[in-house]
N, C-alpha and C positions, 0 to 999 in steps of 0.2 A: 504494500500500500504506500503510495507516494503522499507528499504533503497535501496536494489538492484533494485526493480521495479522503485523507484524514479529516480535513476541514469539512468536506461535504457530509461525511458520516457523522461528525460532531453536530452539524446543523440538523441533520435528519433526526437525531435523537433528542432534539429540542435543547441542545446544549446552549444555544444562544439565549433561549428563554431563561435557562438556569443562570447564566452569566449575567444577563441584564437584570433579572429579579434580585440576585444577590448584590449586584451593584447598586440598585435602588435602595436595598436594605441598608447598605453601608453609607450611602450618600445622605439618605433621610435620617439615619441614626446619627451621623455627623452633625446634621442641622439641629436635631433634637438636643444633643449634648451642648452645642454652641448656645442654643437658647437657654438651656438650664444654667450654664455657667454665667450667663448674663443676668439671670434672675435670682441667683443665689451667691453666697460668699464663697471664696476659695476654701475656707474651713469646712463649711457645710457640704460642699461638693466632695471634698477630700474624705470626709466621714462616710458619705454615701459610697464613694468609690471603693473604700476599704471594705465596707459591708458587701458590696456587690461582687468584689473579687473573691471573697470567701465562698459565697454561694456559687458563683460561676465555676470555681474550681471543683465543686462537687456535682455540677450538672451532669457530667458523664456517668455518675453513679446513680442517676435518677430512676432508672428502670432495671438496674442490676443486669444490664446487657441484653434484656429481652428484645427491645426493638432493633438493636443492631443484629442480633442473631436471626430475627425474623427476616431482615433484608437479605442476609447471606443465605439462609436456608430456603427462602422463597424461590431461588433459582432451581432447586431440586423438586419443587412441588409439581405434581402432575395435574395441571389444569387450575382454573380460577377458583373452583369450589375448595380445593385443598389449600390454596393460598389463603382464602378467607378463613378457613378453620385454623390455620397456623397463626394468622393475625390475631384471632380471638384468644387463642391460647397464650400468645405473648402479651396481648394488651391487658388482660385482667391481672395477670401476675405482675407485670411491670408497674401498673398504676398502684397496686397494693404496696409494693416496695417503695415507691415514691412518697406515698402518704406517710409511711412509717419514718422515712428519712426526714421529712419536713417536721414531724412531731418531735423527733430527737433534736433537731436544730433549734426549734423554739424553746425546748427545755434547757438546752445548753447555751442559749444566747448570751447570758451574763459572762460566762467563762470564755466563750469564743471571742467576744468583743472586748476582752479585758485590756488589751494593749491600747485600744482607742475607744473608750467608753461611750463617746458621743455617737458612735456608729450603730449602737444596739437597736435604736428605733427603726432605722432603715433596714437593718438586717432582718428584723421580725417580719417586715413586709416582703422584701425581695426573696425570702426563703420560699415563698409560694411559686417563684419562677420555676422551681424544680418540677412541680406538678404541671403547670401550664405549658412549659416548654416540652415536657415529655408527651403531652397530648398532641401538640403540634408536630413533633417529630414522628409520632406514630402515623398520623394522617399522611404526612409527606412520604414516609417510607412505604406505605401501602401504595401510594400513587406511583412511586418509582418502581415498585415490584411488579406492577401491571403495565409498566412501560408508558406511563402518563407523566413524563417529566414536566410537561407544561402546567399541570395542576400543582405540582410541588413548587414550581416557580411562581405561580399566581399566589399561593399561600404566603410565600416570602414577601411579595410585593404588598399584599394586603396588610401583613404584619407591620411593615415599615410605615405605611400610610397611617394606620391606626395608632401606632406608637407616637408618631409625630403630633397628631391631633391631640391625643391624651396628654402628651408631655407639655404641650403649650398650655392647655386649659388647666390641668391639675397642678402644674408647677406654679403658674401664676396665682392660683387660688390657695395652695397649701405649702408652697415651697418645695424643698428637696424631697420631703416625704410624699408629696403628690406625684413627683416623678417616679419614685419607687413603686407607687401603686400602678402608674402607667406601664412600667416595665413588666410588672407581674401580670397585668390583665391583658395586654396586647396579644400574646400568643393564643390565648383562649378565644378571643373575639375573632381572630383571623381565620379560624378553622370551622366556625359554627355552620356556615353554609355547606361546606364539603362533608362534614360529619353527617349531616342530615341527608345529603344527596347520596352518599355512598354507604349509609347505614353502618357506621363504624363504632357505635357505642354499645353494641350488643356484647354483654359479658357472658362467656361460657367457660366452664371449668373442666371441659373434657380433656382427658390425657392426650399427650402428643403421640401421634401414630408412628413417627419415625424414631430416630436416635435421640432421645431426650437428653441423654448424658452428653452427647456431642453438642447438642444445641446449647445447653447451659455452660458447658466447658468453653465453647467459643464466646458465649455472651459474657462470662466472667472475665476471660482474658481481654476481650475487647473493652469491657468496662474499666478494668484496672489500668489497661494501657492508656485509654482515653483520659481517665482520672489523672494519671501521672503526667500526661501531656498537658492537660489543663492546669495542673498545679505548676508545671514548668512556666506557663505564661502568667501565673499569679504570684509565684514565690518572690519575685522582685518587689511587688507591692507590699507583701507581708513583711519582708525584711526592712523595707524603707519605713513602714508604719512602726515597727519595733525600734528602729534606729532613731527616729525623730521624736518619739514620745507622743505627747498630747497635741503637738502642733501638726495639723493635717495639711498645711499649705504645700509642703514639699510633695506630699502624696498626690495632691491635686495637679501640681505642675507636671509631675512625671506621668501621671495618668493621661493627661491631655497630650503630652508630647508623644506618647506611644500609640495613641488611639488611631492615628492615620496609618502608621506602619502595620499595625495589626489588621486594620481594615483592608489593606491590600491583599491579605490572604484570601479574600473573596475570589480572586482569579484562580489559583490552584485548587482551592476547595470546591469551587463550582464545577470545575472540570472533573475532579475526582468523584464528585457526587453523580455527575452525568454518566460517567463511564464505569461506575462501580459494578453494577449488575453485569454489564458486558464483559468486564475483565474477570469477574468471578466465573463466568461461563467459559472463558478461554484460559483458565488458570494452568492448564497443562500444555498449552500451545506455545512452545519456546519462541518460534518465529514471530508470532503475533505480539507477544509481550515485548520483544526487542523492538519491533517496528513501532509499537505504541509509544514507548518512552522516547525513542529517537525523534518521532514526529512531534511529541509534546515539547521537547526542548527546542526544536526548530521553529515552532509556531509560538508557543506561549512563553518559552524561556526568554526569547528575544523581547517579546512584549513586556515581560516582567522587568527586564533590565531597563527598558525605556521609561516605564511608569515610575519605578523607584528612583531613578536618576532625576526625573522631572520633579518629583515630590521633594527631593533633597534640595533642589534649587529654590523651590517655593516655600521652604520651611518657615522662614521668618514671617512671610505674608500670611500663611495658614494659621500660625499660632497667635498672631495678633487679632484674628477674628474672634478668639475666645476672651480677649481682654489683655491689657498691657502686662500684667503679672505673668501670664503664661508664656510670653515671649522669651523668658529665661530658659525655656526648654529646647531651644533650637539644636544645641549640640547633642542633647539626649536623643532627639528625633533622628538626627543624621546617623548617629552611632547605631541606633536600633534598626534603621533602614538597611545597613550593611548586613545585619543578621537576617532581616526579612528576605534578602536575596537568597540566602541559604535555604530558607523555608520554601521559597518558590521553586527553586531548582531541584532540591533534594528531599528535604524533610517531608513535605506534604505528598508529592507524587509517589515516592517510594514507600512511605508509611501506609498510604492507602492501598497500594498494590499488594503489600504484604497481607493486609487484612482481607483483600478481595480473594487472594489465592488460599486463604485459610490459615495463614501464619500469624494470627493475632498474638499468639504467645511470644513470638519474637519481638514484636512491637513493645509488648509489656516490659520485657527485660531491658530493652534498649532505653525505654522511657524512664525506668527505675534508675538506671545508671546515670542518665543525663540529669535527672532531678537532683539526685544526691550531689553530683558534681557541681551543679549550678548553685546549690545552697552554699557549698564550700567556697566557690569562687566569688559569690556575692559577699560572703562574710569577709573575704580578703579585700575586695575592691571597693565596697561601699564605704568603709571608714577612710580609705585613702582618697577617693574621688567623689564621695557623696553620691547623688543620684546618677551622675555620669558613670560612676563605677558599676552601678546596677545594670545600666544599659550595656556597658562593655561585657559584663558577664553573660548577659542574655545573647548578645551578638555572637560571642565566641561559641557558646554552647549550642546555639541554633545550627551553626555550621557543623559542629561535632556530631550532633544528633542526625543531621542530614547525611553525613558521610557514613555513619553507622547503619542507617536505614538502607542506603544504597548498597553497602557491602553485604548486608543480610539478604537483600533481594538478589544480588548477583550470585550468592551462594545457592539460593533456591533455584535460580534460573540455570545455573551450571549443573545442578543435580538432575534437572529435566533431561539433559543430554544423556546421562548415564541410564536413566529410565528408558529413554527411547532405544538405546543400544541393547538393553536387556530384553525389552519386548521384541526387538528385531531378532535376537538370538533365539528367543522362544518360538 
């Protein structure tokens, strides 16, 4: 498959819809945050950011891997009826786990927010993001499983629009706590139409007909791996919060400085989401996997380089949109953008390929090593360079993580050759 065929196939699978919808989500999310920073103080937004970071780090744990395992195993389902049964099996159990997790977070809120006590009120509200986001991800996953990527894209777009409207109204009326309510409510409101249309709220507790142990093993590894990956993107905020004490201003500046670099991940993540089911189906095809990653680099690797370089040039202008105080984060943003390039080229594409071919456990071990290493590196660089040190640690470890993911996938791909030879001998 040449580059032209790769692009045409991507378009045929509604990849452009996925990319545009995720782009809308990030742009409108950017606008929402910009409005909120204008309507609240740096300290209030810093406290909210600290609370949200804690919750977002736990979001991958929200369904104990049930919805991720559903998407992976839906490839093996024989027909739409069996897919629907698998969905119901995963949905009921995943929601139950999410409710239990939220209750535990609410009970532990005083201890969890001990480093920044002012964040507790926001934390109690955004904790419900775990339930509402899980519901949204279930509906999106079902749409992708039946090859309706356009519906998944529409949900993302609706979510972004609803969040922007709620953010403006509720933040103006209730301050940063109103914004917390908007963030928690938007995912649920975005899926109401599709839930009713596709009849996806039916709870059934029938046992899984296939390999239930394999289903949950994959789900657990995916969950732990995603949890560690999310903690990786949150550990810097945690450590800055502990380092600065009760003053949340530095947390706010850092959070705004990295919001755009993190938002650029919409490019590789959208592509990975579009291609996940297809790559899972071709997990044993050595030639197809090689062609896929080479075409990804030729098309989206070059685009990533152009986008990140442009953002680096515009960094002062972008940060001034949030207010004069946030302009102090220009160097942080540029350092973080260097790390983002590693995520675009290596960490995201190879991490998702490992999950698609059933090697979620490999991702988990890599993410565990990277998280521990990041904590140690942040502990060294943060006292030396303050918030710039945290950005340095994240940039370095993003590249390390990407290289490890690429190496692991190469090992899997290399193993396919020996399997092919063995089958040929037999």
